[in-house]
Backbone as XML, in Angstrom:
<?xml version="1.0"?>
<chain id="A" units="angstrom">
  <residue number="1" name="MET">
    <atom name="N" x="0.972" y="-1.128" z="0.450"/>
    <atom name="CA" x="0.035" y="0.259" z="-0.622"/>
    <atom name="C" x="0.718" y="0.925" z="-0.776"/>
  </residue>
  <residue number="2" name="ALA">
    <atom name="N" x="0.517" y="1.968" z="-1.461"/>
    <atom name="CA" x="1.228" y="3.259" z="-0.707"/>
    <atom name="C" x="0.917" y="4.098" z="0.464"/>
  </residue>
  <residue number="3" name="VAL">
    <atom name="N" x="1.638" y="5.214" z="0.357"/>
    <atom name="CA" x="1.623" y="6.378" z="2.055"/>
    <atom name="C" x="2.536" y="7.550" z="1.724"/>
  </residue>
  <residue number="4" name="GLU">
    <atom name="N" x="1.380" y="7.847" z="0.769"/>
    <atom name="CA" x="2.701" y="9.370" z="0.717"/>
    <atom name="C" x="2.304" y="10.390" z="1.828"/>
  </residue>
  <residue number="5" name="GLU">
    <atom name="N" x="3.354" y="11.252" z="2.314"/>
    <atom name="CA" x="3.872" y="12.085" z="3.208"/>
    <atom name="C" x="3.869" y="13.033" z="3.350"/>
  </residue>
  <residue number="6" name="ILE">
    <atom name="N" x="2.759" y="14.050" z="3.563"/>
    <atom name="CA" x="2.909" y="15.513" z="3.045"/>
    <atom name="C" x="3.827" y="15.829" z="3.473"/>
  </residue>
  <residue number="7" name="HIS">
    <atom name="N" x="4.780" y="17.140" z="3.441"/>
    <atom name="CA" x="5.461" y="18.355" z="4.009"/>
    <atom name="C" x="5.364" y="19.465" z="4.254"/>
  </residue>
  <residue number="8" name="ALA">
    <atom name="N" x="6.227" y="20.418" z="4.908"/>
    <atom name="CA" x="5.972" y="21.212" z="4.860"/>
    <atom name="C" x="6.596" y="21.907" z="3.817"/>
  </residue>
  <residue number="9" name="GLU">
    <atom name="N" x="6.680" y="23.791" z="3.522"/>
    <atom name="CA" x="6.431" y="23.852" z="1.727"/>
    <atom name="C" x="7.573" y="25.364" z="1.887"/>
  </residue>
  <residue number="10" name="MET">
    <atom name="N" x="6.936" y="25.406" z="3.749"/>
    <atom name="CA" x="7.769" y="27.041" z="4.169"/>
    <atom name="C" x="7.948" y="26.590" z="5.605"/>
  </residue>
  <residue number="11" name="VAL">
    <atom name="N" x="8.998" y="27.824" z="5.629"/>
    <atom name="CA" x="8.465" y="27.961" z="7.483"/>
    <atom name="C" x="6.705" y="28.718" z="8.036"/>
  </residue>
  <residue number="12" name="SER">
    <atom name="N" x="6.377" y="27.884" z="8.484"/>
    <atom name="CA" x="5.099" y="28.552" z="8.618"/>
    <atom name="C" x="4.514" y="28.189" z="10.524"/>
  </residue>
  <residue number="13" name="SER">
    <atom name="N" x="3.332" y="28.592" z="10.436"/>
    <atom name="CA" x="2.464" y="27.628" z="11.504"/>
    <atom name="C" x="1.313" y="27.176" z="10.814"/>
  </residue>
  <residue number="14" name="VAL">
    <atom name="N" x="1.003" y="26.539" z="12.103"/>
    <atom name="CA" x="0.047" y="25.541" z="11.995"/>
    <atom name="C" x="-1.129" y="26.152" z="12.244"/>
  </residue>
  <residue number="15" name="TRP">
    <atom name="N" x="-2.618" y="26.530" z="11.152"/>
    <atom name="CA" x="-3.051" y="27.866" z="11.546"/>
    <atom name="C" x="-5.132" y="26.896" z="11.756"/>
  </residue>
  <residue number="16" name="LYS">
    <atom name="N" x="-4.602" y="25.535" z="11.365"/>
    <atom name="CA" x="-6.123" y="25.086" z="11.769"/>
    <atom name="C" x="-6.184" y="23.410" z="11.485"/>
  </residue>
  <residue number="17" name="VAL">
    <atom name="N" x="-5.882" y="22.572" z="11.974"/>
    <atom name="CA" x="-5.907" y="21.571" z="11.395"/>
    <atom name="C" x="-7.654" y="20.546" z="10.770"/>
  </residue>
  <residue number="18" name="LEU">
    <atom name="N" x="-7.994" y="20.276" z="10.009"/>
    <atom name="CA" x="-9.286" y="20.095" z="9.265"/>
    <atom name="C" x="-9.512" y="18.531" z="8.986"/>
  </residue>
  <residue number="19" name="VAL">
    <atom name="N" x="-8.162" y="17.945" z="9.544"/>
    <atom name="CA" x="-9.353" y="16.915" z="10.134"/>
    <atom name="C" x="-8.307" y="15.397" z="10.483"/>
  </residue>
  <residue number="20" name="GLU">
    <atom name="N" x="-8.770" y="14.269" z="11.417"/>
    <atom name="CA" x="-8.622" y="13.732" z="11.865"/>
    <atom name="C" x="-7.654" y="12.366" z="10.823"/>
  </residue>
  <residue number="21" name="PRO">
    <atom name="N" x="-7.069" y="10.824" z="11.527"/>
    <atom name="CA" x="-6.593" y="10.294" z="11.512"/>
    <atom name="C" x="-7.911" y="9.502" z="11.658"/>
  </residue>
  <residue number="22" name="GLY">
    <atom name="N" x="-7.510" y="8.553" z="9.970"/>
    <atom name="CA" x="-9.154" y="7.942" z="10.424"/>
    <atom name="C" x="-9.831" y="8.227" z="8.862"/>
  </residue>
  <residue number="23" name="ALA">
    <atom name="N" x="-9.519" y="9.689" z="8.906"/>
    <atom name="CA" x="-10.739" y="10.369" z="7.731"/>
    <atom name="C" x="-10.819" y="9.862" z="7.159"/>
  </residue>
  <residue number="24" name="GLN">
    <atom name="N" x="-11.586" y="9.312" z="5.505"/>
    <atom name="CA" x="-11.360" y="9.894" z="5.124"/>
    <atom name="C" x="-10.951" y="10.469" z="3.472"/>
  </residue>
  <residue number="25" name="VAL">
    <atom name="N" x="-10.150" y="10.693" z="2.724"/>
    <atom name="CA" x="-10.025" y="12.075" z="2.350"/>
    <atom name="C" x="-10.149" y="12.019" z="0.734"/>
  </residue>
  <residue number="26" name="SER">
    <atom name="N" x="-10.434" y="12.896" z="-0.398"/>
    <atom name="CA" x="-10.148" y="12.589" z="-1.104"/>
    <atom name="C" x="-9.071" y="12.984" z="-2.036"/>
  </residue>
  <residue number="27" name="ALA">
    <atom name="N" x="-8.726" y="13.405" z="-3.434"/>
    <atom name="CA" x="-7.171" y="13.696" z="-3.942"/>
    <atom name="C" x="-8.176" y="15.217" z="-4.266"/>
  </residue>
  <residue number="28" name="GLY">
    <atom name="N" x="-7.305" y="16.702" z="-4.051"/>
    <atom name="CA" x="-7.594" y="17.700" z="-3.173"/>
    <atom name="C" x="-8.084" y="18.421" z="-2.084"/>
  </residue>
  <residue number="29" name="ASP">
    <atom name="N" x="-7.975" y="17.879" z="-1.294"/>
    <atom name="CA" x="-8.622" y="17.450" z="-0.177"/>
    <atom name="C" x="-8.028" y="18.128" z="0.591"/>
  </residue>
  <residue number="30" name="THR">
    <atom name="N" x="-8.153" y="19.904" z="1.588"/>
    <atom name="CA" x="-7.359" y="20.340" z="2.355"/>
    <atom name="C" x="-7.521" y="19.799" z="3.531"/>
  </residue>
  <residue number="31" name="LEU">
    <atom name="N" x="-5.434" y="19.288" z="3.977"/>
    <atom name="CA" x="-5.868" y="19.163" z="5.293"/>
    <atom name="C" x="-5.240" y="19.563" z="6.785"/>
  </residue>
  <residue number="32" name="VAL">
    <atom name="N" x="-4.526" y="21.064" z="6.190"/>
    <atom name="CA" x="-4.169" y="21.504" z="6.780"/>
    <atom name="C" x="-4.718" y="22.663" z="6.472"/>
  </residue>
  <residue number="33" name="ILE">
    <atom name="N" x="-4.808" y="24.445" z="7.526"/>
    <atom name="CA" x="-4.186" y="25.402" z="6.446"/>
    <atom name="C" x="-3.262" y="25.719" z="7.937"/>
  </residue>
  <residue number="34" name="LEU">
    <atom name="N" x="-1.699" y="26.225" z="6.826"/>
    <atom name="CA" x="-0.720" y="26.668" z="7.194"/>
    <atom name="C" x="-1.134" y="28.562" z="6.964"/>
  </residue>
  <residue number="35" name="GLU">
    <atom name="N" x="-0.248" y="29.146" z="8.324"/>
    <atom name="CA" x="-0.359" y="31.003" z="8.194"/>
    <atom name="C" x="1.333" y="30.992" z="8.282"/>
  </residue>
  <residue number="36" name="SER">
    <atom name="N" x="1.591" y="31.831" z="6.699"/>
    <atom name="CA" x="3.086" y="32.596" z="7.024"/>
    <atom name="C" x="2.894" y="33.725" z="6.389"/>
  </residue>
  <residue number="37" name="MET">
    <atom name="N" x="3.619" y="34.839" z="7.282"/>
    <atom name="CA" x="3.515" y="35.921" z="6.736"/>
    <atom name="C" x="2.669" y="36.195" z="6.598"/>
  </residue>
  <residue number="38" name="LYS">
    <atom name="N" x="0.683" y="36.487" z="6.600"/>
    <atom name="CA" x="-0.069" y="36.862" z="7.168"/>
    <atom name="C" x="-0.452" y="36.517" z="6.190"/>
  </residue>
  <residue number="39" name="MET">
    <atom name="N" x="-0.597" y="35.613" z="5.753"/>
    <atom name="CA" x="-0.690" y="34.439" z="3.833"/>
    <atom name="C" x="-1.770" y="33.359" z="4.902"/>
  </residue>
  <residue number="40" name="GLU">
    <atom name="N" x="-2.840" y="32.502" z="4.185"/>
    <atom name="CA" x="-3.608" y="31.631" z="4.399"/>
    <atom name="C" x="-2.323" y="30.886" z="3.732"/>
  </residue>
  <residue number="41" name="ILE">
    <atom name="N" x="-2.603" y="29.664" z="3.964"/>
    <atom name="CA" x="-1.718" y="28.839" z="3.110"/>
    <atom name="C" x="-2.321" y="27.325" z="3.342"/>
  </residue>
  <residue number="42" name="PRO">
    <atom name="N" x="-3.612" y="27.245" z="2.678"/>
    <atom name="CA" x="-4.289" y="25.243" z="2.997"/>
    <atom name="C" x="-3.221" y="24.891" z="2.301"/>
  </residue>
  <residue number="43" name="VAL">
    <atom name="N" x="-2.939" y="23.838" z="3.000"/>
    <atom name="CA" x="-2.151" y="22.390" z="2.954"/>
    <atom name="C" x="-3.216" y="21.474" z="2.425"/>
  </residue>
  <residue number="44" name="LEU">
    <atom name="N" x="-3.046" y="20.650" z="0.601"/>
    <atom name="CA" x="-3.214" y="19.136" z="0.316"/>
    <atom name="C" x="-3.248" y="17.382" z="0.111"/>
  </residue>
  <residue number="45" name="THR">
    <atom name="N" x="-3.879" y="17.573" z="-0.260"/>
    <atom name="CA" x="-3.142" y="15.381" z="-0.333"/>
    <atom name="C" x="-3.938" y="15.220" z="-2.106"/>
  </residue>
  <residue number="46" name="GLU">
    <atom name="N" x="-2.845" y="14.659" z="-2.315"/>
    <atom name="CA" x="-2.221" y="14.584" z="-4.106"/>
    <atom name="C" x="-3.665" y="13.153" z="-4.315"/>
  </residue>
  <residue number="47" name="HIS">
    <atom name="N" x="-3.351" y="12.700" z="-3.271"/>
    <atom name="CA" x="-4.291" y="11.080" z="-3.440"/>
    <atom name="C" x="-5.301" y="11.107" z="-2.238"/>
  </residue>
  <residue number="48" name="ALA">
    <atom name="N" x="-6.355" y="10.266" z="-2.990"/>
    <atom name="CA" x="-7.460" y="9.824" z="-2.275"/>
    <atom name="C" x="-6.730" y="9.553" z="-0.947"/>
  </residue>
  <residue number="49" name="GLY">
    <atom name="N" x="-7.434" y="8.461" z="-0.479"/>
    <atom name="CA" x="-6.947" y="7.188" z="1.269"/>
    <atom name="C" x="-7.882" y="7.478" z="2.416"/>
  </residue>
  <residue number="50" name="THR">
    <atom name="N" x="-6.964" y="7.641" z="2.608"/>
    <atom name="CA" x="-7.417" y="6.785" z="4.348"/>
    <atom name="C" x="-6.464" y="7.653" z="5.306"/>
  </residue>
  <residue number="51" name="VAL">
    <atom name="N" x="-6.547" y="9.083" z="6.365"/>
    <atom name="CA" x="-5.619" y="9.071" z="6.750"/>
    <atom name="C" x="-5.057" y="9.053" z="7.983"/>
  </residue>
  <residue number="52" name="GLU">
    <atom name="N" x="-3.343" y="8.225" z="7.823"/>
    <atom name="CA" x="-3.145" y="7.663" z="9.124"/>
    <atom name="C" x="-2.869" y="8.272" z="10.150"/>
  </residue>
  <residue number="53" name="GLU">
    <atom name="N" x="-1.232" y="9.503" z="9.932"/>
    <atom name="CA" x="-1.083" y="10.748" z="10.819"/>
    <atom name="C" x="-0.725" y="11.324" z="11.116"/>
  </residue>
  <residue number="54" name="MET">
    <atom name="N" x="-2.104" y="12.677" z="11.703"/>
    <atom name="CA" x="-1.116" y="14.436" z="11.208"/>
    <atom name="C" x="-0.509" y="14.151" z="13.397"/>
  </residue>
  <residue number="55" name="HIS">
    <atom name="N" x="0.456" y="14.855" z="11.973"/>
    <atom name="CA" x="1.590" y="14.756" z="12.532"/>
    <atom name="C" x="1.936" y="16.501" z="13.531"/>
  </residue>
  <residue number="56" name="VAL">
    <atom name="N" x="1.138" y="17.183" z="12.445"/>
    <atom name="CA" x="0.892" y="19.059" z="13.170"/>
    <atom name="C" x="0.028" y="19.108" z="15.321"/>
  </residue>
  <residue number="57" name="VAL">
    <atom name="N" x="0.080" y="19.568" z="15.119"/>
    <atom name="CA" x="-1.005" y="20.646" z="16.308"/>
    <atom name="C" x="-0.848" y="21.702" z="15.986"/>
  </residue>
  <residue number="58" name="GLU">
    <atom name="N" x="-2.139" y="22.695" z="16.231"/>
    <atom name="CA" x="-2.513" y="23.793" z="16.163"/>
    <atom name="C" x="-1.170" y="24.846" z="16.496"/>
  </residue>
  <residue number="59" name="GLY">
    <atom name="N" x="-1.184" y="26.060" z="15.754"/>
    <atom name="CA" x="-0.680" y="27.445" z="16.306"/>
    <atom name="C" x="1.100" y="26.498" z="16.992"/>
  </residue>
  <residue number="60" name="GLU">
    <atom name="N" x="2.132" y="24.728" z="16.170"/>
    <atom name="CA" x="2.833" y="24.640" z="16.390"/>
    <atom name="C" x="3.618" y="25.629" z="15.237"/>
  </residue>
  <residue number="61" name="VAL">
    <atom name="N" x="5.308" y="25.913" z="14.936"/>
    <atom name="CA" x="5.439" y="26.856" z="14.318"/>
    <atom name="C" x="6.693" y="25.045" z="13.501"/>
  </residue>
  <residue number="62" name="LEU">
    <atom name="N" x="6.287" y="24.927" z="12.054"/>
    <atom name="CA" x="7.017" y="23.850" z="11.485"/>
    <atom name="C" x="8.173" y="24.537" z="10.707"/>
  </residue>
  <residue number="63" name="GLN">
    <atom name="N" x="9.047" y="24.247" z="10.401"/>
    <atom name="CA" x="10.349" y="24.262" z="9.399"/>
    <atom name="C" x="9.532" y="23.764" z="8.341"/>
  </residue>
  <residue number="64" name="GLU">
    <atom name="N" x="10.411" y="24.949" z="7.320"/>
    <atom name="CA" x="9.988" y="23.741" z="5.618"/>
    <atom name="C" x="11.713" y="22.099" z="6.015"/>
  </residue>
  <residue number="65" name="GLY">
    <atom name="N" x="10.394" y="21.423" z="5.362"/>
    <atom name="CA" x="10.934" y="20.029" z="5.089"/>
    <atom name="C" x="9.656" y="18.980" z="6.101"/>
  </residue>
  <residue number="66" name="ASP">
    <atom name="N" x="9.461" y="19.809" z="7.218"/>
    <atom name="CA" x="8.900" y="18.959" z="8.638"/>
    <atom name="C" x="7.691" y="17.692" z="8.110"/>
  </residue>
  <residue number="67" name="LEU">
    <atom name="N" x="7.991" y="16.812" z="8.598"/>
    <atom name="CA" x="5.799" y="16.800" z="8.344"/>
    <atom name="C" x="4.338" y="16.158" z="9.108"/>
  </residue>
  <residue number="68" name="ILE">
    <atom name="N" x="4.061" y="16.869" z="7.735"/>
    <atom name="CA" x="2.074" y="17.375" z="8.145"/>
    <atom name="C" x="1.348" y="16.151" z="8.505"/>
  </residue>
  <residue number="69" name="ALA">
    <atom name="N" x="1.562" y="15.347" z="7.995"/>
    <atom name="CA" x="0.093" y="14.122" z="7.856"/>
    <atom name="C" x="1.500" y="13.236" z="6.769"/>
  </residue>
  <residue number="70" name="THR">
    <atom name="N" x="0.574" y="11.941" z="6.943"/>
    <atom name="CA" x="0.584" y="10.764" z="6.396"/>
    <atom name="C" x="-0.591" y="10.125" z="5.832"/>
  </residue>
  <residue number="71" name="VAL">
    <atom name="N" x="-1.189" y="9.919" z="4.535"/>
    <atom name="CA" x="-2.309" y="9.032" z="3.547"/>
    <atom name="C" x="-1.709" y="7.731" z="3.275"/>
  </residue>
  <residue number="72" name="ALA">
    <atom name="N" x="-2.266" y="7.036" z="3.313"/>
    <atom name="CA" x="-2.271" y="5.383" z="3.208"/>
    <atom name="C" x="-3.650" y="5.957" z="1.557"/>
  </residue>
  <residue number="73" name="ALA">
    <atom name="N" x="-3.050" y="5.393" z="-0.356"/>
    <atom name="CA" x="-3.611" y="5.380" z="-0.948"/>
    <atom name="C" x="-4.732" y="3.968" z="-1.195"/>
  </residue>
  <residue number="74" name="GLY">
    <atom name="N" x="-6.076" y="4.563" z="-1.346"/>
    <atom name="CA" x="-6.905" y="3.018" z="-1.602"/>
    <atom name="C" x="-8.500" y="3.830" z="-0.530"/>
  </residue>
</chain>
């Protein structure tokens, strides 16, 4: 089974977590919303599947490359 790892693309803070582990998601669904330089940045999943694990909490500061979530395909 393929697992998609979703990483932060820039230094940002987690503004809102929209899904929990076990949630079914479709390609293009927003998992979290990050905030950087007063801009809201939605983080999307590229594939449909099940959220295995969320690695962030609201208010957390992320560095570029930090793991946000894992999604199992299918």
